[in-house]
N, CA, C and O of each residue as an XYZ file, in Angstrom:
708
protein
N      38.848     99.317     82.503
C      38.848     98.051     82.161
C      39.129     98.406     80.492
O      40.328     98.147     80.388
N      38.597     98.916     78.969
C      38.294     99.030     78.137
C      39.298     99.663     78.091
O      40.044     98.693     78.223
N      40.560    101.223     77.947
C      41.746    100.536     78.284
C      42.629    100.745     78.769
O      43.304    101.773     78.769
N      42.833     99.359     79.494
C      43.280     98.814     79.544
C      43.508     97.680     78.777
O      44.632     97.187     78.687
N      42.433     97.183     78.160
C      42.694     96.052     76.564
C      43.515     96.565     75.771
O      44.454     95.983     75.228
N      42.936     98.660     75.564
C      43.234     98.530     74.611
C      45.519     98.808     74.373
O      46.514     98.396     73.777
N      45.164     99.502     75.090
C      46.970     99.882     75.819
C      47.229     98.266     76.298
O      48.257     98.250     76.976
N      46.625     96.861     76.170
C      47.441     95.715     75.917
C      47.810     95.403     75.020
O      48.877     94.858     74.738
N      46.103     96.017     73.795
C      46.304     95.217     72.580
C      47.340     96.223     72.018
O      48.114     95.427     71.487
N      47.936     97.624     71.754
C      48.925     98.433     71.492
C      50.465     97.573     71.286
O      51.226     97.274     70.366
N      50.359     97.395     72.833
C      51.047     96.739     73.068
C      51.519     96.096     72.100
O      52.193     96.627     71.218
N      51.251     94.976     72.136
C      50.987     93.314     71.511
C      51.749     93.971     69.727
O      52.810     93.793     69.131
N      50.017     95.033     69.369
C      50.525     94.706     67.852
C      51.934     95.839     67.758
O      52.076     96.446     66.696
N      52.828     96.053     68.771
C      53.636     96.965     68.348
C      55.234     96.108     68.642
O      56.394     96.443     68.400
N      54.849     95.326     69.039
C      55.943     93.563     68.927
C      56.074     93.146     68.140
O      57.095     92.826     67.532
N      54.840     93.020     67.906
C      54.210     92.517     66.539
C      55.235     93.528     65.077
O      56.214     93.505     64.332
N      54.518     93.980     65.335
C      55.252     95.256     64.267
C      56.263     95.242     64.012
O      56.563     95.381     62.826
N      57.640     95.004     65.361
C      59.173     94.801     65.582
C      59.731     93.938     64.760
O      60.657     94.143     63.976
N      58.689     92.207     65.114
C      59.138     91.444     65.350
C      59.754     90.611     63.395
O      59.508     90.841     62.210
N      60.355     89.928     63.963
C      61.627     89.860     62.139
C      61.682     88.604     61.890
O      61.927     87.687     62.674
N      61.296     88.539     60.049
C      61.779     87.191     60.329
C      64.072     86.725     60.270
O      64.891     87.497     60.769
N      64.352     85.786     59.773
C      65.758     85.461     60.312
C      66.122     85.981     57.952
O      65.325     86.354     57.093
N      67.131     85.791     57.911
C      68.103     85.736     56.696
C      69.001     85.519     57.012
O      69.504     85.754     58.111
N      69.481     84.950     56.013
C      70.676     84.271     56.325
C      71.739     84.891     54.846
O      71.644     84.308     53.766
N      72.552     85.921     54.997
C      73.327     86.746     54.014
C      74.071     86.364     52.998
O      74.245     86.857     51.884
N      74.910     84.480     54.040
C      76.471     84.079     53.152
C      75.674     82.771     52.973
O      75.470     82.298     51.855
N      75.347     82.352     53.812
C      75.280     80.710     53.724
C      73.734     80.372     53.970
O      73.093     80.509     55.012
N      73.283     79.860     52.645
C      70.969     80.200     52.901
C      71.468     78.793     52.529
O      72.457     78.504     51.855
N      70.352     77.781     53.256
C      69.522     78.205     54.247
C      69.351     78.523     55.747
O      68.360     79.036     56.267
N      70.765     78.033     56.499
C      71.135     78.022     56.818
C      72.104     79.131     57.380
O      72.743     80.045     56.858
N      71.876     78.468     59.197
C      72.125     80.343     60.119
C      71.780     81.675     60.151
O      72.521     82.657     60.156
N      70.376     81.597     60.176
C      69.656     82.346     60.515
C      69.963     83.493     61.021
O      71.140     83.654     60.700
N      69.516     84.669     61.803
C      70.091     85.518     61.739
C      69.071     86.670     61.803
O      68.218     86.486     60.935
N      68.722     88.420     62.913
C      68.631     89.060     62.435
C      69.589     90.522     62.211
O      70.636     90.828     62.783
N      68.829     91.265     61.185
C      69.156     91.616     61.267
C      69.002     93.122     62.431
O      68.021     93.315     63.149
N      70.312     94.093     62.349
C      70.196     95.128     63.758
C      70.503     96.424     63.497
O      71.242     96.873     64.373
N      70.222     97.241     62.608
C      69.886     98.086     61.710
C      70.856     99.341     62.742
O      71.610    100.143     62.190
N      70.668     99.310     64.193
C      71.120    100.182     65.685
C      71.742     99.927     65.782
O      72.389    100.862     66.253
N      72.692     98.635     65.653
C      73.704     98.165     65.712
C      75.052     99.373     65.823
O      75.631     99.805     64.826
N      75.353     99.752     67.146
C      76.858    100.739     67.270
C      78.583    100.156     66.906
O      79.693    100.652     66.710
N      77.711     98.323     66.999
C      79.338     97.597     67.556
C      79.289     96.826     66.503
O      78.695     95.778     66.754
N      79.833     96.945     64.953
C      80.304     96.401     63.997
C      81.638     95.749     63.884
O      82.703     96.288     64.182
N      81.454     94.313     63.339
C      82.384     94.298     62.104
C      83.433     95.365     61.477
O      82.849     96.404     61.169
N      84.814     95.390     61.208
C      85.734     96.184     60.662
C      85.703     95.490     58.741
O      86.498     94.648     58.324
N      85.004     95.898     58.218
C      85.333     95.769     57.231
C      87.096     95.596     56.357
O      87.408     95.014     55.319
N      87.954     96.422     57.390
C      89.081     96.686     57.362
C      90.560     95.329     57.418
O      91.704     95.014     57.093
N      89.115     94.944     58.219
C      89.819     93.410     59.498
C      89.790     93.202     58.212
O      89.270     93.745     57.237
N      91.230     91.258     58.645
C      91.043     90.380     58.165
C      90.557     89.101     59.600
O      91.261     88.753     60.548
N      89.858     88.886     59.431
C      89.358     87.657     59.940
C      89.263     86.743     60.431
O      88.266     86.091     60.119
N      90.337     86.060     61.614
C      90.896     84.715     60.774
C      91.131     83.670     62.634
O      91.914     83.683     63.584
N      89.724     82.833     62.148
C      89.090     82.486     63.305
C      89.267     81.227     63.093
O      89.425     80.752     61.968
N      89.254     80.327     64.550
C      89.314     79.189     63.963
C      89.060     78.065     65.858
O      89.531     78.064     66.996
N      87.725     77.096     64.796
C      86.788     76.756     65.654
C      86.377     75.634     66.261
O      85.501     74.886     65.828
N      87.250     75.439     67.682
C      86.644     74.225     68.295
C      85.023     73.878     67.869
O      84.186     74.775     67.968
N      84.775     72.996     67.557
C      84.265     71.975     67.641
C      83.461     70.462     67.871
O      83.401     69.552     67.044
N      83.025     70.477     68.878
C      82.686     70.052     69.444
C      81.729     69.175     70.446
O      81.958     68.298     71.280
N      80.372     69.925     69.897
C      79.348     70.035     70.972
C      78.698     68.750     69.654
O      78.936     68.808     68.447
N      77.773     67.571     70.444
C      76.768     66.801     69.411
C      75.542     67.556     68.950
O      75.227     68.717     68.689
N      75.022     66.406     68.973
C      73.560     67.108     69.234
C      72.126     65.855     69.611
O      72.350     64.710     69.220
N      71.545     65.960     69.914
C      70.875     64.628     71.309
C      69.733     64.077     69.768
O      69.419     62.908     69.540
N      69.311     65.310     68.918
C      68.909     64.943     67.964
C      69.502     63.815     66.834
O      70.696     64.029     67.042
N      69.498     63.134     66.154
C      70.883     63.352     65.262
C      69.519     63.291     63.550
O      69.740     63.020     62.370
N      68.049     63.742     64.388
C      67.471     63.354     62.070
C      67.598     65.078     62.534
O      67.149     65.642     61.536
N      68.024     66.282     63.647
C      68.578     67.507     62.648
C      70.159     67.580     63.156
O      70.890     66.888     63.865
N      70.281     68.900     62.334
C      71.630     69.047     61.771
C      72.217     69.231     63.234
O      71.677     68.868     64.279
N      73.927     70.128     63.028
C      74.255     70.275     64.101
C      74.801     71.443     64.146
O      75.549     72.166     63.487
N      74.049     71.419     65.384
C      73.199     73.177     65.675
C      74.733     73.482     65.582
O      74.778     73.963     64.450
N      76.389     73.516     66.190
C      77.364     73.630     66.865
C      78.808     74.754     64.817
O      79.508     75.748     64.622
N      78.141     73.150     63.836
C      77.915     74.060     62.437
C      76.913     74.612     61.701
O      76.932     74.861     60.496
N      75.589     74.881     62.885
C      75.012     75.374     62.182
C      75.152     76.773     62.680
O      74.862     77.652     61.869
N      75.684     77.265     64.292
C      76.051     78.787     64.304
C      78.095     79.055     63.842
O      78.856     79.868     64.367
N      78.335     78.297     63.014
C      79.519     78.917     62.217
C      78.546     79.824     61.178
O      78.622     80.968     60.730
N      77.694     78.828     61.048
C      76.814     79.783     59.366
C      76.416     81.168     59.984
O      76.426     82.157     59.251
N      76.052     81.280     61.357
C      75.568     82.419     61.764
C      76.751     83.273     61.873
O      76.986     84.357     61.338
N      77.422     82.588     62.647
C      78.665     83.793     62.774
C      79.113     84.297     61.295
O      79.274     85.500     61.087
N      79.303     83.342     60.292
C      79.416     83.801     58.911
C      78.777     84.485     58.589
O      79.488     85.420     58.954
N      77.939     84.970     58.165
C      76.468     85.960     58.655
C      76.143     86.996     58.837
O      75.967     87.922     58.046
N      75.943     86.885     60.779
C      76.549     88.473     61.021
C      77.251     89.021     60.722
O      77.130     90.143     60.230
N      78.526     88.251     60.966
C      80.295     89.168     59.738
C      79.615     89.197     59.244
O      78.828     88.386     59.732
N      78.892     89.945     57.824
C      78.288     89.782     56.491
C      77.244     90.882     57.078
O      77.467     92.090     57.151
N      76.200     90.294     57.434
C      75.509     91.687     57.704
C      76.548     93.355     59.077
O      76.312     94.556     58.950
N      77.395     92.835     59.977
C      77.784     93.230     60.389
C      79.020     94.304     59.445
O      79.394     95.448     59.702
N      79.463     93.246     58.151
C      79.988     95.760     57.387
C      81.014     93.860     57.175
O      81.605     93.489     56.161
N      80.889     93.187     58.317
C      83.158     92.238     56.923
C      83.031     92.690     55.590
O      82.172     93.249     54.909
N      84.607     92.099     55.398
C      84.581     91.689     53.977
C      85.289     91.131     53.553
O      86.501     91.199     53.348
N      83.910     89.988     53.245
C      83.711     87.954     53.277
C      84.177     87.607     52.825
O      83.849     86.458     52.530
N      85.960     88.351     52.004
C      86.714     88.367     50.904
C      87.999     88.264     52.047
O      88.937     87.527     51.743
N      88.034     88.808     53.024
C      88.749     88.661     55.158
C      88.578     88.035     55.443
O      89.455     87.833     56.283
N      87.833     87.143     55.446
C      87.379     85.895     56.384
C      87.937     85.173     56.095
O      88.053     84.935     54.892
N      88.827     84.157     57.405
C      89.249     82.695     57.320
C      89.025     82.074     58.907
O      89.076     82.329     60.110
N      88.734     81.040     57.867
C      88.098     80.262     59.420
C      87.846     79.084     58.979
O      87.186     78.731     58.002
N      88.413     78.487     59.761
C      89.002     76.732     59.984
C      88.374     76.275     61.198
O      88.353     76.791     62.315
N      87.724     74.906     60.639
C      87.077     74.433     61.805
C      88.015     73.680     62.252
O      88.846     73.440     61.377
N      88.379     72.891     63.903
C      88.937     71.132     63.711
C      87.517     70.748     65.164
O      87.395     71.351     66.230
N      86.627     69.526     64.617
C      85.612     68.942     64.376
C      85.567     67.283     65.125
O      85.282     66.185     64.646
N      85.893     67.618     66.183
C      86.304     66.285     67.344
C      84.738     66.111     68.150
O      83.624     66.435     67.741
N      85.158     65.458     69.467
C      84.296     64.746     69.982
C      83.650     64.662     69.428
O      83.794     64.287     68.264
N      82.221     65.067     70.137
C      80.338     64.689     70.366
C      79.847     65.028     68.409
O      78.968     64.492     67.734
N      80.914     66.166     68.016
C      80.421     66.475     66.476
C      81.252     65.794     65.770
O      81.975     66.394     64.974
N      81.319     64.594     65.888
C      82.164     63.707     65.369
C      81.097     63.287     64.117
O      81.127     63.201     62.889
N      80.345     63.125     64.984
C      79.232     61.983     63.769
C      79.042     63.685     62.827
O      77.898     63.965     62.470
N      79.794     64.347     62.609
C      78.174     65.123     62.016
C      78.995     65.521     61.078
O      78.691     66.657     60.714
N      80.559     64.781     60.121
C      81.383     64.830     58.917
C      80.843     63.017     58.569
O      81.472     62.634     57.583
N      80.093     62.130     58.996
C      80.151     61.069     58.825
C      80.145     60.835     57.313
O      80.704     61.778     56.754
N      79.752     60.002     56.547
C      79.325     59.997     55.216
C      77.701     59.007     55.480
O      77.400     58.334     56.466
N      76.952     59.232     54.299
C      75.703     58.990     54.676
C      75.823     57.572     54.597
O      74.716     57.034     54.600
N      77.076     56.536     54.506
C      76.711     54.997     54.695
C      76.841     54.931     56.135
O      75.966     54.232     56.644
N      78.006     55.658     57.284
C      78.154     55.255     58.014
C      76.771     55.577     58.772
O      76.197     54.608     59.268
N      76.137     56.946     58.919
C      75.180     57.604     59.232
C      73.898     56.597     59.398
O      73.601     55.886     60.358
N      73.494     56.707     58.626
C      72.845     55.443     58.379
C      72.479     54.748     59.228
O      71.427     54.650     59.860
N      74.195     53.820     59.231
C      73.751     52.110     60.287
C      73.586     52.998     61.332
O      72.496     53.224     61.857
N      74.932     53.653     61.742
C      74.466     54.758     63.309
C      72.748     54.977     64.302
O      72.156     54.919     65.380
N      72.686     55.315     62.521
C      71.178     56.530     63.083
C      69.463     55.622     61.768
O      68.238     55.745     61.768
N      70.405     54.884     60.984
C      68.761     54.973     60.461
C      68.243     55.793     59.352
O      67.169     55.595     58.783
N      69.397     57.072     58.990
C      68.693     58.214     58.712
C      70.067     58.416     56.659
O      70.771     57.576     56.099
N      69.918     59.147     56.488
C      71.421     59.953     55.732
C      71.848     60.835     56.820
O      71.351     60.869     57.945
N      72.667     61.436     56.449
C      73.381     62.006     57.955
C      72.642     63.397     56.645
O      72.415     63.467     55.437
N      72.518     64.275     57.880
C      71.205     65.472     57.726
C      72.296     66.537     57.663
O      71.943     67.633     57.227
N      73.397     66.402     57.983
C      74.674     67.113     58.213
C      74.930     67.502     56.434
O      74.287     68.483     56.061
N      75.441     67.096     55.804
C      75.608     67.117     54.718
C      75.185     68.516     53.690
O      76.037     68.785     52.843
N      74.267     69.167     53.714
C      74.106     70.061     52.953
C      74.668     71.478     53.491
O      75.218     72.414     52.909
N      74.278     71.238     54.952
C      75.191     72.520     55.445
C      77.084     72.408     55.650
O      77.874     73.348     55.747
N      77.376     70.906     55.664
C      78.674     71.183     55.320
C      79.363     71.987     53.972
O      80.173     72.901     53.812
N      78.160     70.666     52.696
C      79.068     71.784     51.892
C      78.679     73.257     51.497
O      78.788     73.753     50.376
N      78.204     73.861     52.641
C      77.740     75.233     52.089
C      78.420     76.408     53.332
O      78.044     77.559     53.551
N      79.532     75.622     54.003
C      80.865     75.776     54.906
C      81.260     75.850     53.904
O      81.431     76.972     53.426
N      81.548     74.789     53.224
C      83.440     74.395     52.372
C      82.637     75.137     51.042
O      83.447     74.899     50.146
N      81.758     75.731     50.539
C      81.388     76.326     49.427
C      82.274     78.093     50.187
O      83.261     78.751     49.857
N      81.233     78.215     51.266
C      82.365     79.545     51.116
C      83.003     79.475     51.707
O      82.412     79.416     52.785
N      84.211     79.413     51.907
C      85.489     78.873     52.388
C      85.934     78.377     53.779
O      86.977     78.089     54.365
N      84.909     78.415     53.954
C      85.572     77.485     55.388
C      86.366     75.557     55.409
O      86.170     74.660     54.590
N      87.231     75.544     56.670
C      87.940     74.683     56.028
C      87.988     73.902     57.341
O      88.755     73.985     58.300
N      86.889     73.084     57.080
C      86.782     71.909     57.717
C      87.572     70.378     58.382
O      86.790     69.532     57.949
N      88.112     69.990     58.774
C      88.956     70.165     59.382
C      88.761     68.481     60.767
O      88.891     68.914     61.912
N      88.579     67.347     60.755
C      88.080     66.322     62.148
C      90.136     66.016     62.397
O      91.243     66.055     61.861
N      89.241     65.680     63.825
C      90.447     64.867     64.446
C      90.536     63.355     64.411
O      89.980     62.550     65.158
N      91.313     63.144     63.437
C      91.528     62.037     63.097
C      91.790     60.813     64.752
O      92.191     59.650     64.791
N      91.459     61.518     65.605
C      92.271     60.505     66.860
C      90.797     60.373     66.943
O      90.318     59.246     66.818
N      90.061     61.340     67.129
C      88.105     61.537     67.135
C      87.329     60.408     66.439
O      86.449     59.635     66.820
N      87.941     60.586     65.349
C      87.618     59.186     64.111
C      87.588     58.058     64.965
O      86.596     57.426     65.327
N      88.976     57.840     65.297
C      89.499     56.393     65.635
C      88.691     55.732     67.134
O      88.240     54.625     67.430
N      88.765     56.665     67.635
C      88.122     56.130     69.063
C      86.318     56.086     68.489
O      85.411     55.450     69.026
N      86.264     56.612     67.763
C      84.880     56.439     67.117
C      83.929     55.862     66.078
O      82.811     55.952     65.571
N      85.925     54.740     66.091
C      84.874     53.857     64.424
C      84.842     54.565     63.782
O      83.612     54.597     63.826
N      85.040     55.209     63.184
C      84.817     56.231     62.191
C      85.960     55.627     60.777
O      87.082     56.109     60.931
N      85.869     54.811     59.650
C      86.889     54.955     58.690
C      87.443     55.533     58.046
O      87.044     55.081     56.972
N      88.308     56.452     57.748
C      88.670     57.631     57.601
C      88.368     57.272     55.879
O      89.186     57.955     55.262
N      87.617     56.566     55.009
C      87.084     56.609     54.410
C      86.167     57.485     53.773
O      85.958     58.093     52.723
N      85.555     57.180     55.323
C      83.787     57.365     55.371
C      83.440     58.846     55.912
O      82.346     58.997     56.457
N      84.559     60.253     55.754
C      84.139     60.686     56.508
C      84.659     61.806     55.278
O      85.760     61.791     54.727
N      82.979     63.244     54.904
C      82.161     63.323     54.274
C      83.470     64.541     53.154
O      84.117     65.498     53.577
N      83.442     64.108     52.065
C      84.279     65.038     50.795
C      84.718     66.135     51.044
O      85.639     66.719     50.472
N      83.982     66.537     52.052
C      84.069     68.847     52.100
C      85.339     68.099     53.471
O      86.502     68.503     53.502
N      85.074     67.550     53.976
C      85.949     67.914     55.314
C      87.121     67.516     55.798
O      87.122     66.338     56.155
N      87.922     67.980     55.905
C      89.579     67.248     55.854
C      90.643     66.961     57.140
O      90.801     67.726     58.092
N      91.455     65.438     56.896
C      91.165     64.528     58.317
C      92.824     65.408     58.820
O      93.648     65.478     57.908
N      93.141     65.878     59.872
C      93.331     66.192     61.068
C      94.014     64.839     61.789
O      93.615     63.675     61.776
N      95.628     65.652     62.657
C      96.198     64.608     62.588
C      94.994     64.272     64.600
O      94.532     63.296     65.190
N      95.052     65.765     64.821
C      94.484     66.126     65.797
C      93.561     67.158     66.096
O      94.082     68.126     65.543
N      92.189     67.680     66.792
C      91.617     68.930     67.346
C      93.278     69.657     67.697
O      93.839     70.568     67.088
N      93.786     68.827     68.953
C      94.066     69.086     69.649
C      95.660     70.430     69.059
O      95.799     71.590     69.447
N      96.343     69.839     68.314
C      97.795     69.811     66.828
C      96.891     71.564     65.621
O      97.125     72.769     65.534
N      96.030     70.714     65.080
C      94.415     72.052     64.437
C      94.707     73.159     65.068
O      95.457     73.920     64.457
N      94.202     73.616     66.516
C      93.237     74.316     67.829
C      95.318     75.107     66.658
O      95.589     75.832     65.701
N      96.173     74.136     67.849
C      97.161     75.495     68.153
C      98.295     75.287     67.375
O      99.300     75.503     68.052
N      98.409     75.140     66.864
C      98.907     75.461     65.061
C      98.198     76.858     64.703
O      98.948     77.823     64.556
N      97.073     77.011     64.579
C      96.293     78.333     64.053
C      96.215     78.927     64.446
O      96.129     80.020     63.885
N      96.160     78.790     65.959
C      96.327     80.164     67.321
C      98.415     80.626     67.116
O      99.042     81.592     67.550
N      98.709     79.858     66.586
C      99.610     80.019     66.493
C     100.306     81.268     64.943
O     101.363     81.899     64.927
N      99.830     81.242     64.474
C      99.047     81.557     63.179
C      98.675     83.213     63.398
O      98.934     84.085     62.568
N      97.928     83.459     64.865
C      97.446     84.220     64.784
C      96.065     83.928     64.103
O      95.902     84.736     63.189
N      94.728     82.822     64.259
C      93.578     82.773     64.668
C      92.801     82.741     65.928
O      92.974     81.662     66.493
N      91.957     83.583     66.611
C      91.181     83.726     68.134
C      90.391     82.946     67.068
O      89.798     83.066     65.996
N      90.918     81.663     68.473
C      90.075     80.806     69.171
C      88.100     80.718     69.929
O      87.885     80.915     71.125
N      87.048     80.421     68.989
C      86.114     80.052     69.360
C      85.698     79.021     69.844
O      86.054     78.167     69.032
N      85.160     78.518     70.660
C      84.152     76.762     70.623
C      82.825     77.003     70.445
O      82.194     78.022     70.727
N      82.385     75.812     69.872
C      80.955     75.639     69.794
C      80.407     75.075     70.196
O      79.198     75.119     69.966
């Protein structure tokens, strides 16, 4: 019995010793990732990464930042730690559907949820990192968000559909969050 307890304790300690903290090499403090030093499949520093992301998923809890936008931060952090040349990362977001409210200014967000928009800092961090954030004009109208009430770091697009098709035809890979 003592040997079994010692074995269990050793397994637990080895697991704890291998535990890592998340870190944020590009978008701080968002998109926390784990470093994988033993990875053999990595980003290619010679490639220009052109990615358009269909950002549609909203949050259940309006007090939290949008997890889809955070996933964009994770993607950038992962590419950085994996060896991609961040000056060659071209990322465009096509925000629509349930994610639309995430780009509203504090006035609109507060009217709807009673709090300031928790996405403002994340949106600014993405924009500062060179991400082009666009919101679907069709979604703004259908959700009754005035175009003047869009976060200053977000551009208004005719639609998500035209944004995605335009960038795909320019050679951008499509992801959906």
